[in-house]
Backbone bond lengths (Angstrom), bond angles and torsions (degrees), N, CA, C in turn:
res aa  C-N    CA-C-N  psi(-1)  N-CA   C-N-CA  omega(-1)  CA-C   N-CA-C  phi
1 M - - - 1.471 - - 1.523 109.08 -
2 E 1.330 115.15 143.30 1.453 120.36 -178.35 1.523 109.13 -129.96
3 S 1.325 117.24 144.00 1.459 121.76 175.22 1.512 108.83 -124.46
4 E 1.337 115.90 145.69 1.459 120.65 -176.72 1.521 109.90 -104.16
5 T 1.307 118.20 127.07 1.463 122.34 179.73 1.517 110.14 -71.48
6 N 1.350 115.57 152.36 1.454 120.65 -178.89 1.520 111.86 -81.04
7 G 1.351 116.47 -34.11 1.450 119.45 -174.27 1.504 113.19 -72.69
8 A 1.278 118.00 -24.34 1.460 121.43 -177.25 1.514 108.24 -148.97
9 N 1.314 114.91 152.17 1.454 120.80 -179.40 1.536 108.79 -80.70
10 Q 1.346 115.69 67.85 1.453 121.53 -176.56 1.516 108.99 -133.90
11 T 1.324 116.18 134.16 1.448 122.03 -178.60 1.521 110.33 -91.34
12 V 1.321 115.21 130.38 1.453 120.59 -179.66 1.525 109.06 -107.17
13 V 1.296 117.03 132.57 1.465 122.26 -178.24 1.525 109.43 -80.10
14 T 1.331 116.76 128.24 1.464 121.56 176.71 1.525 111.68 -112.36
15 E 1.324 117.66 -15.66 1.461 121.33 174.86 1.519 109.17 -154.54
16 F 1.336 115.36 162.81 1.456 121.35 -178.83 1.516 110.02 -118.95
17 V 1.320 114.48 151.91 1.462 121.90 173.43 1.521 107.90 -103.73
18 L 1.330 116.47 123.92 1.468 121.47 178.11 1.519 108.34 -91.58
19 L 1.323 116.50 110.96 1.461 121.32 -172.21 1.522 111.70 -70.82
20 G 1.342 116.97 -42.79 1.463 119.93 -179.70 1.514 111.63 57.50
21 L 1.340 115.21 -129.31 1.476 121.10 177.04 1.522 109.45 -124.84
22 H 1.344 116.36 46.23 1.455 120.18 -173.79 1.523 113.04 -66.24
23 N 1.325 117.50 -15.39 1.467 119.71 174.87 1.518 112.15 -81.44
24 H 1.344 116.55 -7.11 1.466 122.20 -179.85 1.527 107.90 -130.14
25 H 1.342 115.87 74.64 1.456 120.48 -173.08 1.523 112.22 -64.99
26 N 1.334 117.43 -37.09 1.465 120.39 179.76 1.525 110.83 -63.79
27 L 1.326 116.22 -39.29 1.459 120.31 177.76 1.527 110.16 -66.21
28 E 1.331 117.00 -36.56 1.461 120.09 177.53 1.521 111.51 -63.25
29 M 1.336 117.57 -35.66 1.458 120.12 177.62 1.526 111.27 -66.36
30 V 1.329 116.03 -39.20 1.469 120.21 176.62 1.524 110.18 -64.52
31 L 1.343 116.41 -44.59 1.462 120.83 179.25 1.522 111.09 -64.70
32 F 1.330 117.53 -34.76 1.462 120.82 178.30 1.522 110.51 -59.54
33 V 1.326 116.89 -47.87 1.476 121.12 -179.09 1.522 110.66 -65.33
34 L 1.339 116.34 -45.93 1.465 120.66 -178.56 1.526 111.29 -64.08
35 C 1.334 116.46 -48.17 1.467 120.11 -177.08 1.524 111.72 -67.32
36 L 1.328 117.19 -35.77 1.468 120.07 177.46 1.521 110.37 -63.45
37 G 1.338 116.01 -43.91 1.464 119.59 178.91 1.520 112.35 -64.90
38 I 1.332 116.58 -45.60 1.468 120.51 -178.67 1.520 110.80 -67.21
39 Y 1.317 117.14 -39.81 1.471 121.04 178.96 1.526 110.26 -63.84
40 S 1.323 117.34 -39.32 1.464 120.77 178.38 1.525 110.82 -64.00
41 V 1.340 116.59 -42.98 1.466 120.74 177.18 1.528 110.10 -61.89
42 N 1.332 115.80 -41.70 1.463 121.01 -179.99 1.525 111.51 -60.43
43 V 1.325 116.34 -50.85 1.467 120.21 -177.04 1.522 111.07 -66.06
44 L 1.338 117.56 -45.58 1.457 120.65 -177.70 1.526 111.46 -66.91
45 G 1.343 116.27 -44.45 1.465 120.22 -178.93 1.513 112.64 -64.22
46 N 1.325 116.25 -46.27 1.463 119.91 -179.00 1.527 111.86 -71.80
47 A 1.337 116.90 -35.95 1.471 119.48 176.75 1.530 110.28 -65.91
48 L 1.336 116.83 -37.49 1.465 120.74 176.59 1.519 110.50 -61.76
49 L 1.326 116.69 -43.15 1.465 120.61 179.85 1.526 111.35 -62.39
50 I 1.348 117.10 -44.09 1.472 120.76 178.93 1.528 109.99 -63.62
51 G 1.339 116.69 -42.93 1.461 120.21 -179.99 1.517 112.57 -63.55
52 L 1.340 116.68 -43.14 1.462 120.56 178.74 1.521 111.07 -62.87
53 N 1.317 116.25 -40.13 1.460 119.93 -179.80 1.532 111.82 -64.66
54 M 1.327 116.11 -33.64 1.464 120.24 179.11 1.531 111.61 -75.31
55 L 1.345 116.59 -35.17 1.463 120.23 -172.06 1.525 113.71 -88.43
56 D 1.321 117.53 -33.50 1.462 121.15 -172.63 1.528 110.74 -98.76
57 P 1.329 118.93 113.79 1.472 120.85 179.50 1.528 113.28 -61.28
58 R 1.353 117.47 -25.29 1.464 120.35 179.50 1.520 112.35 -66.12
59 L 1.322 116.54 -18.77 1.464 120.96 -179.92 1.527 112.02 -97.79
60 H 1.315 117.46 7.36 1.465 120.86 179.12 1.527 109.54 -83.70
61 T 1.323 115.33 65.86 1.464 123.03 178.97 1.522 108.61 -127.52
62 P 1.339 117.78 161.54 1.472 119.35 179.22 1.526 113.50 -55.39
63 M 1.345 117.66 -39.67 1.456 119.98 -178.03 1.523 111.24 -59.19
64 Y 1.332 117.38 -46.01 1.464 120.36 -178.83 1.526 111.56 -77.26
65 F 1.301 117.16 -23.01 1.467 120.26 171.82 1.531 109.84 -64.28
66 F 1.331 116.79 -44.15 1.464 121.14 175.54 1.529 110.87 -63.04
67 L 1.336 116.02 -43.55 1.467 119.94 -178.48 1.525 111.74 -64.77
68 S 1.322 117.30 -36.04 1.472 120.39 177.61 1.522 111.07 -65.91
69 N 1.327 116.38 -39.38 1.461 119.61 176.21 1.529 111.29 -66.51
70 L 1.336 116.61 -38.57 1.462 120.01 176.09 1.524 110.58 -62.38
71 A 1.334 116.12 -41.58 1.458 120.43 178.43 1.530 111.46 -62.91
72 L 1.342 116.09 -42.11 1.471 120.15 178.25 1.528 110.60 -63.42
73 M 1.328 116.86 -40.54 1.470 120.39 177.30 1.525 111.27 -62.04
74 D 1.331 116.29 -42.30 1.465 119.84 -178.02 1.522 111.72 -65.73
75 I 1.335 116.67 -41.96 1.461 119.73 177.96 1.529 110.39 -64.76
76 S 1.330 116.50 -46.83 1.464 120.92 -177.30 1.528 111.14 -66.87
77 G 1.335 116.03 -42.29 1.461 119.71 -177.64 1.516 112.80 -63.08
78 T 1.327 116.43 -46.62 1.463 119.08 179.97 1.531 111.35 -71.60
79 S 1.337 116.92 -35.51 1.469 119.69 -179.05 1.526 112.29 -70.07
80 S 1.339 117.50 -16.31 1.464 119.91 179.37 1.526 112.56 -73.60
81 F 1.349 117.66 -15.89 1.471 117.83 -179.80 1.528 114.20 -142.25
82 V 1.328 119.76 -24.35 1.470 120.59 -173.81 1.529 112.94 -66.56
83 P 1.359 121.27 -46.70 1.473 118.50 -179.92 1.529 113.37 -56.78
84 L 1.340 117.73 -44.27 1.465 120.08 178.17 1.527 110.50 -66.55
85 M 1.324 117.68 -37.67 1.458 120.73 178.79 1.529 111.05 -63.55
86 L 1.338 116.99 -39.88 1.461 120.48 178.41 1.525 111.11 -63.06
87 V 1.343 115.83 -41.54 1.478 119.44 176.77 1.524 109.75 -63.08
88 N 1.320 117.61 -41.39 1.458 121.63 -177.85 1.523 112.37 -66.66
89 F 1.337 117.20 -28.30 1.461 120.13 176.27 1.526 111.15 -60.36
90 L 1.336 116.64 -27.99 1.466 121.56 -177.48 1.521 112.94 -93.84
91 E 1.344 117.12 -8.14 1.464 121.30 -177.66 1.523 111.01 -95.13
92 T 1.330 114.90 154.48 1.470 118.84 176.14 1.520 110.95 -77.98
93 Q 1.329 117.02 -33.23 1.462 121.45 174.83 1.522 109.08 -138.62
94 S 1.334 115.59 129.76 1.461 121.12 -174.91 1.520 109.37 -106.98
95 T 1.329 116.40 124.92 1.461 120.70 179.30 1.521 109.56 -125.99
96 I 1.324 115.42 155.74 1.461 122.43 175.78 1.525 107.20 -144.16
97 S 1.313 117.06 139.84 1.465 120.96 -177.62 1.523 110.03 -68.57
98 F 1.320 115.82 161.42 1.467 121.13 179.17 1.540 110.73 -59.44
99 P 1.370 119.22 -50.34 1.475 118.57 177.31 1.526 112.77 -62.61
100 G 1.350 116.91 -36.83 1.460 120.28 178.76 1.518 111.80 -64.15
101 C 1.312 116.32 -39.81 1.460 120.98 177.63 1.524 111.15 -65.88
102 A 1.336 116.21 -41.57 1.467 120.30 179.12 1.526 110.86 -62.84
103 L 1.342 116.93 -42.74 1.463 120.80 179.31 1.525 111.11 -66.27
104 Q 1.328 116.30 -42.71 1.465 119.99 -179.89 1.524 111.69 -63.22
105 M 1.321 117.23 -43.13 1.456 120.69 178.85 1.526 110.66 -64.02
106 Y 1.335 116.32 -42.00 1.468 120.23 -179.34 1.525 110.96 -62.20
107 L 1.332 117.17 -46.62 1.460 120.88 -175.98 1.525 112.01 -68.71
108 T 1.317 117.81 -44.78 1.466 119.85 -178.64 1.526 110.91 -63.82
109 L 1.332 116.75 -42.04 1.459 119.96 179.50 1.524 111.06 -69.53
110 A 1.335 117.28 -40.30 1.471 120.84 -178.85 1.516 111.43 -64.35
111 L 1.323 116.50 -46.92 1.469 120.00 -176.41 1.526 111.64 -71.71
112 G 1.335 117.10 -34.25 1.458 119.39 175.42 1.521 112.01 -65.84
113 S 1.331 116.21 -42.40 1.468 120.61 177.95 1.524 111.33 -65.27
114 T 1.326 116.17 -40.05 1.465 120.67 179.43 1.518 111.07 -61.74
115 E 1.331 116.16 -40.90 1.468 120.05 -179.03 1.521 111.55 -65.30
116 C 1.326 117.39 -35.77 1.465 120.70 176.95 1.517 110.88 -57.15
117 V 1.327 116.23 -47.16 1.468 120.79 -177.48 1.521 110.38 -71.19
118 L 1.335 117.21 -40.09 1.456 120.18 -177.46 1.529 111.38 -64.49
119 L 1.330 117.84 -37.76 1.469 120.32 178.17 1.525 111.06 -60.50
120 A 1.321 116.56 -36.14 1.467 120.11 176.79 1.527 110.31 -68.23
121 M 1.336 117.76 -40.65 1.458 120.98 177.47 1.527 111.04 -62.59
122 M 1.319 116.83 -38.12 1.462 120.92 178.80 1.520 111.14 -67.05
123 A 1.318 117.25 -36.05 1.459 120.56 177.10 1.527 110.33 -65.67
124 C 1.326 116.46 -39.49 1.473 120.05 176.74 1.524 110.92 -63.76
125 D 1.325 116.67 -39.19 1.463 120.99 177.46 1.522 111.09 -60.30
126 R 1.325 117.51 -44.43 1.472 121.78 178.75 1.521 111.19 -67.22
127 Y 1.332 116.43 -35.80 1.471 119.42 177.57 1.524 110.52 -61.48
128 V 1.331 116.83 -46.44 1.467 120.51 -179.90 1.529 110.13 -64.63
129 A 1.353 117.07 -40.91 1.460 120.91 -177.63 1.525 112.12 -63.97
130 I 1.337 117.02 -37.27 1.470 120.73 -174.92 1.524 111.85 -93.42
131 C 1.310 117.16 -39.59 1.472 120.26 -175.02 1.523 113.53 -93.56
132 Q 1.340 117.57 -21.42 1.466 121.37 178.86 1.532 109.07 -132.12
133 P 1.330 118.37 55.84 1.477 119.65 -172.43 1.521 114.20 -62.97
134 L 1.331 116.90 -33.78 1.460 119.52 -178.09 1.535 112.71 -71.09
135 R 1.320 116.90 -22.29 1.458 121.22 -178.94 1.539 111.82 -107.02
136 Y 1.341 116.34 9.56 1.470 119.70 -174.19 1.523 112.03 -60.04
137 S 1.335 116.78 -49.12 1.467 119.23 -177.82 1.520 112.11 -64.52
138 E 1.335 116.17 -27.74 1.462 120.12 178.52 1.527 111.56 -77.99
139 L 1.349 116.16 -45.96 1.467 120.61 -176.05 1.530 112.22 -76.91
140 M 1.342 116.65 -35.42 1.465 120.62 -177.01 1.524 109.61 -109.83
141 S 1.319 115.95 58.14 1.469 120.61 176.15 1.526 109.26 -70.87
142 W 1.334 116.07 167.75 1.461 119.62 178.10 1.525 111.21 -62.34
143 H 1.312 116.36 -35.57 1.468 120.26 178.36 1.521 110.37 -62.29
144 T 1.333 117.11 -45.88 1.467 121.68 178.75 1.522 111.30 -64.55
145 S 1.332 116.06 -42.75 1.465 120.44 -179.01 1.521 111.37 -61.80
146 M 1.321 116.51 -42.97 1.466 120.12 -179.71 1.525 111.56 -66.70
147 W 1.338 116.24 -36.59 1.456 118.96 176.58 1.529 111.01 -66.35
148 M 1.322 117.83 -38.55 1.463 121.63 179.12 1.527 110.80 -65.12
149 V 1.322 116.38 -42.01 1.469 120.25 177.98 1.522 110.75 -67.54
150 A 1.340 116.76 -42.50 1.471 120.55 178.76 1.524 111.15 -62.12
151 L 1.326 116.36 -38.75 1.468 120.19 177.06 1.517 111.17 -62.96
152 S 1.334 116.71 -39.90 1.467 120.74 179.22 1.527 111.26 -62.61
153 W 1.340 115.98 -50.39 1.471 120.11 179.24 1.523 111.08 -63.15
154 G 1.324 116.71 -43.55 1.464 120.37 -178.13 1.510 112.81 -64.21
155 A 1.342 117.03 -43.41 1.466 120.49 -179.97 1.515 110.97 -64.62
156 G 1.335 117.13 -42.65 1.460 120.20 -179.15 1.511 113.67 -64.79
157 F 1.327 116.93 -45.28 1.465 120.33 -177.43 1.526 111.70 -75.01
158 A 1.330 117.62 -32.04 1.468 119.85 175.58 1.523 110.07 -67.62
159 N 1.330 117.03 -40.35 1.466 120.78 177.74 1.525 110.85 -61.53
160 S 1.326 116.09 -44.57 1.463 119.76 179.98 1.529 111.72 -66.41
161 L 1.335 116.53 -36.99 1.470 119.99 178.59 1.527 110.49 -62.98
162 L 1.327 117.01 -41.10 1.464 121.16 178.20 1.522 110.85 -60.43
163 H 1.331 116.73 -50.12 1.470 120.21 -177.51 1.528 111.78 -68.32
164 S 1.322 116.64 -35.56 1.462 119.49 179.17 1.525 111.00 -65.39
165 N 1.320 116.83 -44.18 1.469 119.97 178.24 1.524 111.37 -61.49
166 L 1.335 116.54 -43.10 1.462 119.99 179.83 1.520 111.66 -67.02
167 T 1.328 116.45 -37.93 1.467 120.36 -177.51 1.524 111.73 -70.43
168 W 1.334 116.16 -50.14 1.465 118.80 -173.69 1.523 113.30 -80.97
169 S 1.333 117.26 -2.97 1.464 119.90 170.78 1.527 111.33 -84.01
170 L 1.330 116.82 -9.41 1.467 121.36 177.06 1.527 109.96 -76.59
171 P 1.337 117.21 152.32 1.474 119.68 175.69 1.527 111.11 -78.62
172 F 1.338 116.51 136.95 1.458 122.69 174.15 1.525 106.24 -118.00
173 C 1.315 115.60 108.38 1.464 120.59 -165.04 1.526 115.13 -104.89
174 G 1.319 118.11 29.23 1.455 117.80 175.15 1.507 114.79 130.17
175 H 1.327 118.03 -31.24 1.457 120.14 176.60 1.521 108.35 -73.36
176 N 1.326 117.34 116.99 1.463 119.91 -173.72 1.527 113.41 -130.05
177 I 1.319 118.35 15.93 1.468 121.52 179.40 1.519 109.11 -98.72
178 I 1.334 116.85 110.07 1.456 122.71 178.35 1.521 108.82 -89.56
179 N 1.311 115.89 118.25 1.467 120.66 -176.55 1.526 110.09 -84.06
180 H 1.345 113.80 66.05 1.460 119.44 -178.88 1.525 108.90 -162.47
181 F 1.357 116.08 175.60 1.462 120.81 177.23 1.519 111.88 -79.98
182 F 1.331 117.20 -26.04 1.464 121.51 -176.99 1.525 108.38 -148.44
183 C 1.323 116.87 -179.81 1.469 121.23 -176.27 1.526 110.10 -81.43
184 E 1.304 116.04 73.62 1.458 122.77 177.02 1.520 108.62 -81.28
185 I 1.331 117.66 140.30 1.459 121.37 -167.96 1.527 112.88 -59.82
186 L 1.321 118.82 -40.33 1.463 119.94 -179.68 1.520 111.58 -65.41
187 A 1.339 116.21 -38.76 1.467 120.00 178.80 1.521 111.35 -68.17
188 V 1.346 117.26 -35.58 1.459 121.02 178.92 1.525 110.82 -69.67
189 L 1.329 117.48 -41.58 1.465 121.10 -178.70 1.524 112.02 -60.84
190 K 1.316 117.35 -29.13 1.466 120.51 -179.54 1.524 112.10 -66.64
191 L 1.346 117.26 -18.53 1.473 120.86 -178.58 1.527 112.41 -88.89
192 A 1.319 117.33 -13.42 1.469 120.11 -177.79 1.517 110.28 -69.15
193 C 1.337 115.82 141.39 1.464 119.74 -179.83 1.524 111.74 -101.18
194 G 1.341 116.82 12.72 1.459 121.35 174.85 1.515 110.92 -106.63
195 D 1.303 115.95 -174.63 1.459 122.34 179.20 1.528 109.42 -78.01
196 I 1.332 117.33 121.18 1.468 121.23 -177.69 1.528 111.75 -108.14
197 S 1.337 117.51 14.65 1.470 119.69 -177.46 1.528 111.50 -62.43
198 L 1.360 117.50 -39.37 1.455 120.77 178.03 1.527 110.56 -65.69
199 N 1.334 116.23 -42.16 1.466 119.99 178.17 1.524 111.03 -60.22
200 A 1.337 115.86 -45.08 1.461 120.32 -178.67 1.521 111.39 -63.45
201 L 1.338 116.08 -40.15 1.464 120.41 -179.20 1.530 110.75 -66.02
202 I 1.342 116.46 -48.14 1.466 119.89 -178.82 1.521 110.72 -65.95
203 L 1.332 116.72 -37.10 1.463 120.23 178.51 1.526 110.91 -63.43
204 M 1.328 117.14 -41.03 1.457 120.48 179.69 1.531 110.93 -67.96
205 V 1.331 116.55 -42.77 1.467 119.77 179.07 1.526 110.62 -63.78
206 A 1.330 116.61 -46.29 1.465 120.62 -179.49 1.527 111.09 -64.33
207 S 1.333 116.05 -39.03 1.465 119.48 178.24 1.520 110.89 -63.96
208 A 1.337 116.11 -38.58 1.463 119.95 178.82 1.529 110.42 -65.97
209 V 1.342 116.25 -42.34 1.469 119.84 -178.29 1.523 111.01 -67.69
210 L 1.342 117.05 -42.40 1.462 120.72 -173.82 1.521 113.83 -89.49
211 T 1.324 118.43 -6.50 1.468 120.24 176.62 1.530 111.59 -116.58
212 L 1.322 116.80 -51.88 1.460 119.42 -175.45 1.527 112.25 -72.42
213 A 1.333 117.64 -40.17 1.470 120.10 179.31 1.532 111.45 -64.02
214 P 1.357 119.66 -49.38 1.462 119.03 175.24 1.530 112.69 -62.22
215 L 1.343 116.46 -36.82 1.469 119.14 179.26 1.523 110.99 -63.37
216 L 1.337 117.64 -39.00 1.464 121.31 177.11 1.527 110.04 -64.78
217 L 1.323 116.71 -41.31 1.463 121.04 178.54 1.530 110.60 -63.66
218 I 1.329 116.64 -41.16 1.469 120.78 177.42 1.522 110.63 -63.67
219 F 1.323 116.52 -44.37 1.471 121.30 -179.77 1.524 110.87 -60.03
220 L 1.338 117.29 -47.33 1.459 120.83 -179.48 1.529 110.88 -64.60
221 S 1.334 116.50 -40.15 1.465 119.96 179.30 1.521 111.07 -60.11
222 Y 1.334 116.29 -44.72 1.457 119.36 -177.39 1.524 112.39 -75.50
223 V 1.309 118.06 -24.49 1.469 119.73 172.41 1.526 109.47 -63.09
224 F 1.334 116.48 -46.95 1.467 120.45 178.03 1.527 111.05 -66.37
225 I 1.334 116.49 -37.42 1.467 120.26 179.36 1.532 110.76 -64.08
226 L 1.321 116.56 -47.43 1.468 120.24 -179.62 1.525 111.25 -65.17
227 T 1.321 116.66 -35.60 1.466 119.96 175.99 1.519 110.39 -62.55
228 A 1.331 116.78 -42.10 1.463 120.75 178.27 1.529 111.23 -66.74
229 I 1.337 116.54 -36.68 1.465 120.18 -179.39 1.530 110.78 -65.26
230 L 1.328 116.96 -37.98 1.458 120.80 -179.40 1.526 111.95 -63.12
231 R 1.320 116.57 -20.71 1.461 120.17 178.94 1.530 112.14 -85.49
232 V 1.334 117.08 -8.06 1.464 120.14 179.66 1.525 109.29 -68.25
233 P 1.341 118.68 124.63 1.461 120.18 -176.04 1.528 114.03 -70.17
234 S 1.330 117.03 -29.82 1.460 120.82 -176.67 1.526 111.07 -80.40
235 A 1.327 116.26 129.38 1.468 120.86 177.90 1.525 110.75 -66.61
236 A 1.336 116.25 -38.15 1.468 120.14 178.47 1.522 110.82 -64.98
237 G 1.338 116.60 -40.07 1.460 120.54 177.93 1.514 112.11 -64.33
238 R 1.346 115.81 -41.62 1.471 119.34 178.23 1.521 110.93 -64.44
239 H 1.336 117.01 -41.54 1.473 120.49 -179.20 1.527 111.27 -63.46
240 K 1.346 116.32 -42.58 1.465 120.14 179.55 1.520 110.99 -64.20
241 A 1.341 115.99 -42.94 1.463 119.77 -178.97 1.529 111.06 -67.17
242 F 1.333 116.24 -42.48 1.460 119.75 178.70 1.533 110.88 -63.49
243 S 1.318 116.73 -38.63 1.467 120.85 179.78 1.528 110.58 -62.59
244 T 1.339 115.66 -44.54 1.470 120.11 179.49 1.522 111.34 -64.74
245 C 1.346 116.02 -45.89 1.469 120.19 -177.73 1.526 111.42 -65.52
246 S 1.335 117.13 -41.62 1.467 119.96 -178.35 1.523 111.07 -65.74
247 A 1.341 116.56 -37.15 1.469 119.87 178.27 1.522 110.81 -64.87
248 R 1.333 116.20 -44.32 1.467 119.47 -179.49 1.521 111.30 -68.45
249 L 1.329 117.05 -38.01 1.461 120.17 178.31 1.521 110.96 -65.91
250 T 1.334 117.05 -31.03 1.462 120.52 177.46 1.527 110.86 -61.14
251 V 1.334 116.49 -45.99 1.467 120.73 178.54 1.523 110.60 -63.50
252 V 1.345 116.51 -42.16 1.467 120.53 -179.91 1.522 110.62 -62.13
253 V 1.349 116.61 -44.47 1.465 120.60 -179.51 1.526 110.95 -63.76
254 I 1.334 116.57 -42.77 1.475 119.86 179.47 1.526 110.52 -64.53
255 F 1.337 116.31 -45.82 1.468 120.90 -177.27 1.527 111.02 -63.96
256 Y 1.333 116.26 -55.42 1.461 119.72 -176.83 1.521 112.21 -72.79
257 G 1.333 116.59 -29.99 1.457 119.43 179.04 1.518 112.45 -64.44
258 T 1.340 116.21 -49.67 1.465 119.36 179.45 1.523 111.16 -67.54
259 L 1.346 116.95 -37.47 1.464 120.61 179.43 1.527 111.03 -64.23
260 S 1.330 116.91 -45.77 1.465 120.78 179.71 1.524 110.78 -66.01
261 F 1.336 116.47 -37.26 1.463 119.88 179.16 1.520 110.92 -64.10
262 M 1.342 116.23 -35.92 1.466 120.36 -179.42 1.523 111.95 -68.81
263 Y 1.346 117.86 -39.99 1.463 120.70 -169.37 1.520 114.94 -106.19
264 F 1.333 117.93 -11.43 1.459 119.06 -177.10 1.528 113.73 -119.05
265 K 1.312 117.93 -8.12 1.467 119.25 -178.67 1.523 110.34 -77.19
266 P 1.362 116.99 160.05 1.468 120.26 174.77 1.527 111.07 -63.15
267 K 1.302 115.29 159.07 1.459 120.62 -178.94 1.524 110.38 -60.11
268 A 1.319 115.62 125.97 1.462 120.25 -175.02 1.523 111.34 -87.88
269 K 1.346 114.39 148.32 1.455 119.22 174.34 1.528 110.69 -83.08
270 D 1.337 115.44 -31.93 1.455 120.74 -179.24 1.528 109.94 -95.40
271 L 1.331 116.91 99.67 1.464 120.66 -177.60 1.522 112.18 -72.04
272 Y 1.354 117.41 -21.61 1.453 119.40 177.74 1.525 111.10 -62.51
273 L 1.335 116.57 -36.36 1.459 120.74 178.19 1.524 110.41 -63.54
274 D 1.336 117.03 -42.66 1.471 120.81 177.70 1.530 110.90 -59.22
275 K 1.325 116.32 -42.87 1.459 120.11 -178.85 1.524 111.63 -64.73
276 L 1.312 117.01 -43.33 1.457 120.58 -178.37 1.528 111.65 -68.61
277 I 1.338 116.40 -35.99 1.468 119.98 176.87 1.521 109.88 -66.11
278 A 1.327 117.33 -42.42 1.468 120.97 177.42 1.524 110.68 -63.02
279 L 1.329 116.07 -37.71 1.463 120.70 178.34 1.524 110.52 -65.11
280 F 1.328 116.05 -41.85 1.467 120.68 178.28 1.521 110.01 -62.99
281 Y 1.324 116.01 -45.23 1.468 121.35 -179.00 1.529 111.37 -63.83
282 G 1.331 116.08 -42.04 1.461 120.08 -173.48 1.511 114.85 -83.49
283 V 1.348 117.90 -25.24 1.464 120.62 -173.42 1.526 112.34 -112.02
284 V 1.322 117.33 -47.49 1.468 120.54 -172.62 1.527 111.74 -75.84
285 T 1.346 117.25 -48.78 1.469 120.66 -175.24 1.528 113.01 -56.64
286 P 1.357 120.45 -45.86 1.472 118.73 179.28 1.521 114.08 -61.01
287 S 1.337 117.75 -28.56 1.467 119.52 179.49 1.520 112.19 -75.49
288 L 1.344 117.40 -18.89 1.463 120.61 178.42 1.518 112.04 -79.91
289 N 1.336 116.77 -27.62 1.468 120.39 -173.53 1.532 113.83 -58.27
290 P 1.356 119.79 -48.59 1.475 117.39 -179.72 1.528 112.75 -64.81
291 I 1.332 117.23 -29.61 1.468 120.72 179.96 1.517 110.38 -73.32
292 I 1.324 115.96 -50.51 1.464 120.70 -174.64 1.522 111.55 -72.91
293 Y 1.333 116.93 -45.17 1.457 120.61 -172.32 1.520 113.32 -81.39
294 S 1.329 117.49 -31.21 1.454 117.76 -166.97 1.526 115.24 -129.39
295 L 1.321 117.48 -49.01 1.457 119.27 -170.40 1.521 112.66 -68.35
296 R 1.347 117.55 -14.69 1.451 120.85 173.11 1.522 110.95 -87.47
297 N 1.309 117.29 -4.63 1.453 122.86 -175.04 1.527 110.20 -83.05
298 A 1.355 116.24 138.07 1.469 120.47 -176.45 1.523 111.42 -62.44
299 E 1.346 117.17 -40.35 1.469 120.12 -179.07 1.523 111.38 -64.56
300 V 1.333 116.42 -39.82 1.467 119.81 179.82 1.524 110.52 -70.07
301 K 1.329 116.90 -38.45 1.465 120.04 177.04 1.521 110.54 -61.10
302 A 1.338 115.58 -44.35 1.473 119.46 179.37 1.525 111.02 -63.62
303 A 1.337 117.20 -39.94 1.460 120.88 178.93 1.522 110.92 -67.28
304 T 1.336 117.61 -37.01 1.467 121.43 178.27 1.524 110.78 -64.38
305 I 1.345 116.43 -44.11 1.474 120.42 178.72 1.524 110.19 -62.87
306 A 1.340 116.09 -41.89 1.466 120.09 178.55 1.527 111.39 -63.32
307 L 1.337 116.32 -36.71 1.469 120.14 178.27 1.521 110.67 -66.79
308 L 1.334 116.91 -42.94 1.467 120.89 -179.42 1.529 111.18 -64.79
309 R 1.324 115.94 -33.95 1.471 119.83 178.11 1.521 112.36 -77.10
310 G 1.324 116.63 -14.95 1.457 120.79 -178.40 1.511 114.12 91.13
311 D 1.343 116.71 2.93 1.462 119.92 -177.30 1.527 112.02 -66.82
312 L 1.346 117.07 -41.31 1.461 119.53 -177.07 1.519 111.55 -63.55
313 L 1.331 116.25 -45.29 1.466 119.75 -178.29 1.519 111.24 -66.88
314 S 1.340 116.82 -39.06 1.463 119.45 -179.18 1.519 110.59 -67.03
315 R 1.350 116.85 -38.63 1.457 119.56 177.95 1.520 111.22 -67.42
316 K 1.349 116.78 -36.40 1.456 120.66 179.36 1.516 110.96 -67.16
317 I 1.346 115.28 -41.02 1.473 119.62 -178.50 1.523 110.16 -70.10
318 S 1.346 116.29 -36.49 1.464 119.72 -177.68 1.520 113.34 -66.06
319 R 1.330 116.78 -17.53 1.469 120.04 179.01 1.529 112.36 -73.25
320 F 1.351 115.60 -22.42 1.465 118.90 -178.89 1.535 109.31 -89.36
321 P 1.308 118.28 130.39 1.464 120.15 -179.58 1.526 111.18 -69.29
322 V 1.296 114.17 142.77 1.470 120.18 178.36 1.522 109.32 -87.97
323 V 1.308 116.60 123.58 1.462 122.02 -179.68 1.515 108.47 -99.29
324 L 1.301 115.33 118.13 1.464 120.52 -179.71 1.519 110.93 -90.20
């Protein structure tokens, strides 16, 4: 919807149309089923991980504290756009209000940026655990862990606040069709009728700092980790460590690979490819995290079995005194 100001012959945008794949309705129906299933797995898997971490004292360690925050980010990040996107798959025309679009863009960018930094913090945690095991409790105290998590959240939300202020200070003079599934920052910037060169420059610099710098830190951490693993005398120990590291590196490569492809590749002629890559990054990757990072873990498996048997809940309830 557009409204025309009285003082000047200029159209002001009050809502946006999300184009999605409305020219391919059959494909949208397929995506609706797939995304609904993947989103359900994401929410249930990550919620299970958070619940287990709260209920099982054996999981009250820095590693699972980081994983619980990652799970919360994944649930929040996907929930900021997937439910509305699923509804839009069933609509003939999808619209979102100007404030709703601004909030959606802020949250998706903030949570994505936060996850970039947190993955680097998690790699540092594993480096200390494997390469400095005797000093782990000293170096990775609860105080340090909380500061690392707070830094991740703070950096991500501050980055998003900067880009949101720069984006929404631009004039939007009537073009209101966003060629995407949701209010993604690059798609929104294309609608601005002002000069976006400063926005593009700051976005590229911030993307480099929040993606390439953490990725370099992750790479260096795992180089030292793999070097330490090669010194393990037991073949079974080396195989277990390599299996864990390769699984975690797979998630890192998928996450950073799709993110870098979205923000650093040359301008594409086929916008459908950009949309599908963004969909993969925003929907599929978060659902892999609880499987790769946690559900293959022996401690999490044991906690899950205890939860199914009712042991965790009974132990939690027994801690509270009964008042007669």
